[in-house]
C-alpha positions as CSV (number, residue, x, y, z in Angstrom):
1,M,0.0,0.0,0.0
2,K,2.9,2.3,0.9
3,T,4.5,1.6,-2.5
4,C,1.2,2.4,-4.3
5,A,0.9,5.7,-2.5
6,S,4.5,6.7,-3.3
7,I,4.0,5.8,-7.0
8,F,0.8,8.0,-7.0
9,V,2.6,10.9,-5.4
10,T,5.4,10.6,-8.0
11,I,3.0,10.6,-10.9
12,L,1.1,13.6,-9.4
13,V,4.3,15.6,-9.1
14,L,5.5,14.8,-12.6
15,T,2.1,15.6,-14.1
16,S,1.9,19.0,-12.3
17,A,5.4,19.8,-13.6
18,V,4.5,19.0,-17.2
19,F,1.0,20.5,-17.3
20,G,1.5,23.5,-15.0
21,Q,-0.7,26.6,-15.5
22,G,2.1,28.9,-16.6
23,T,1.5,32.6,-16.5
24,I,0.1,35.6,-18.3
25,L,3.1,37.1,-20.1
26,W,1.3,40.2,-21.4
27,D,-2.3,41.5,-21.3
28,E,-2.7,44.8,-23.3
29,S,-5.6,45.8,-21.2
30,V,-3.4,45.7,-18.1
31,N,0.2,46.2,-19.4
32,G,-0.5,48.6,-22.2
33,P,0.1,48.0,-26.0
34,L,2.7,45.7,-27.3
35,S,5.4,47.4,-29.5
36,P,4.2,48.2,-33.1
37,M,7.8,48.1,-34.4
38,N,10.1,45.2,-35.2
39,S,13.1,47.4,-34.5
40,S,12.1,47.6,-30.8
41,P,9.8,44.7,-30.0
42,T,8.3,44.2,-26.5
43,P,10.6,41.7,-24.6
44,L,8.5,39.2,-22.8
45,G,11.4,37.3,-21.3
46,S,11.7,33.6,-20.7
47,L,8.7,31.3,-20.9
48,T,7.8,29.1,-18.0
49,T,6.7,25.4,-18.0
50,G,3.0,25.2,-18.9
51,T,0.8,27.8,-20.7
52,N,2.1,31.3,-21.2
53,R,-0.6,33.7,-22.4
54,I,-0.4,36.8,-24.5
55,I,-3.6,38.8,-24.8
56,G,-3.6,41.6,-27.4
57,A,-5.4,43.4,-30.3
58,V,-4.3,44.8,-33.6
59,E,-6.2,47.4,-35.6
60,A,-6.6,48.2,-39.4
61,Q,-7.7,51.6,-40.6
62,P,-8.7,52.3,-44.2
63,T,-6.8,55.1,-46.0
64,Q,-7.1,56.6,-49.5
65,L,-4.3,54.3,-50.6
66,G,-5.3,51.1,-48.9
67,W,-5.0,50.4,-45.2
68,T,-2.7,51.1,-42.3
69,G,-2.6,49.1,-39.1
70,T,-1.0,48.6,-35.8
71,E,1.0,45.4,-35.4
72,D,2.2,43.7,-32.2
73,Y,5.9,42.8,-32.1
74,F,7.3,40.8,-29.2
75,T,10.2,38.5,-28.3
76,F,10.5,35.6,-25.9
77,S,12.8,32.7,-25.2
78,V,12.3,29.0,-24.6
79,P,14.5,28.1,-21.6
80,A,17.2,25.4,-21.6
81,G,15.8,21.9,-21.1
82,S,12.4,22.9,-22.5
83,S,10.6,22.9,-25.8
84,L,7.7,25.1,-27.1
85,T,5.3,22.3,-28.2
86,G,2.2,24.4,-29.0
87,I,0.9,27.8,-29.7
88,F,-2.9,27.9,-29.3
89,L,-4.6,30.9,-31.0
90,H,-8.0,32.4,-30.3
91,V,-8.9,35.3,-32.5
92,D,-12.1,37.1,-33.4
93,N,-11.1,38.6,-36.9
94,R,-8.6,37.8,-39.6
95,V,-4.9,38.3,-38.7
96,I,-1.4,37.4,-40.0
97,S,0.8,35.5,-37.6
98,W,4.6,35.3,-38.0
99,I,7.3,33.6,-35.9
100,G,11.1,33.6,-36.5
101,N,14.3,34.7,-34.9
102,E,14.5,37.5,-32.4
103,T,15.7,40.1,-34.9
104,F,12.8,39.4,-37.3
105,S,15.2,38.7,-40.1
106,N,14.6,34.9,-40.5
107,E,11.1,33.4,-40.7
108,L,10.4,30.0,-39.3
109,G,6.7,30.1,-40.1
110,S,3.8,32.3,-40.9
111,K,0.1,32.0,-41.5
112,I,-2.3,34.4,-43.2
113,N,-5.8,34.2,-41.6
114,P,-5.0,31.2,-39.3
115,A,-7.9,29.3,-37.9
116,I,-8.7,29.2,-34.2
117,G,-6.6,26.4,-32.7
118,E,-3.0,25.1,-32.8
119,L,-0.9,27.7,-34.7
120,L,2.4,25.8,-34.9
121,I,0.7,23.0,-36.9
122,Q,-0.9,25.6,-39.3
123,M,2.7,27.0,-39.8
124,N,4.0,23.4,-40.6
125,L,6.1,23.5,-37.4
126,S,6.1,20.7,-34.8
127,S,7.8,22.4,-31.9
128,L,10.5,25.1,-31.2
129,P,13.6,24.1,-29.2
130,T,15.5,26.2,-26.6
131,G,16.4,29.7,-27.8
132,P,15.2,33.2,-28.5
133,Y,12.3,34.0,-30.9
134,G,10.4,36.9,-32.3
135,M,6.8,36.9,-33.2
136,Y,4.3,39.4,-34.5
137,M,0.5,39.6,-35.1
138,S,-0.8,41.8,-37.9
139,P,-4.4,42.9,-38.7
140,N,-5.9,41.4,-41.9
141,E,-9.5,42.3,-41.4
142,L,-9.5,44.9,-44.2
143,Q,-12.9,46.7,-44.3
144,P,-14.0,50.2,-45.4
145,F,-14.1,51.1,-41.7
146,A,-11.7,50.6,-38.7
147,T,-11.5,47.1,-37.4
148,V,-9.9,45.6,-34.3
149,S,-8.8,42.0,-34.2
150,S,-8.5,40.7,-30.6
151,Y,-6.4,37.6,-30.0
152,T,-5.1,35.3,-27.3
153,L,-2.0,33.2,-27.7
154,G,-1.3,30.3,-25.4
155,L,2.4,29.3,-25.7
156,F,2.7,25.8,-24.2
157,V,6.2,24.8,-22.9
158,Q,7.2,21.3,-21.7
159,S,10.4,20.3,-19.9
160,I,12.5,17.8,-21.8
161,P,13.9,15.3,-19.3
162,E,17.5,14.5,-19.6
163,P,18.1,10.9,-21.0
164,G,19.7,9.8,-17.7
165,T,16.7,11.0,-15.7
166,L,14.3,9.3,-17.9
167,A,16.3,6.0,-17.8
168,L,16.5,6.2,-14.1
169,L,12.7,6.7,-13.8
170,L,12.1,3.7,-16.1
171,V,14.5,1.5,-14.1
172,G,12.8,2.6,-10.8
173,L,9.3,1.9,-12.2
174,G,10.5,-1.5,-13.5
175,L,11.9,-2.5,-10.1
176,V,8.7,-1.4,-8.3
177,G,6.7,-3.4,-10.8
178,F,8.9,-6.5,-10.5
179,R,8.7,-6.3,-6.7
180,S,4.9,-6.1,-6.8
181,W,4.7,-9.0,-9.2
182,K,7.0,-11.1,-7.1
183,K,5.0,-10.3,-4.0
184,F,1.8,-11.6,-5.5
185,H,3.3,-14.7,-7.2
């Protein structure tokens, strides 16, 4: 019984570490607008394990020559030993999403008018490894009147266990299983 309880606690701790809630990195209604320029993006810092949310809005204004808009440029980094495994998008109007290096000179992926849901998959990316990144959201709801596109991004980060840690965990689980099997046979 004691062994079962310790296995349950171990699984609970590992699950909470992998699926932690994360944090709100930026909320434009609280923190003010994100930078509209790629030359001075808003630095959001290092992501944490779990979901890291960004809540913002971009606007398109009609002009005599087309449209002008406000874009949101920001940077973030995926910490060592972690991987960005998903970017979940919720948006109420059409936008353009872009992700690349932190200087905005090298694109990794982009999507014009992405659907609500997993953005990395829509950009043909599976995950992003440790390192710094730049991202922007741009309005694409082009009407004869001003439009605002509100969005929420949920950047999901998972820890990558070191091979030695994973092997040790598997050996420990194997020994517990063998001991339990031997006890009942």
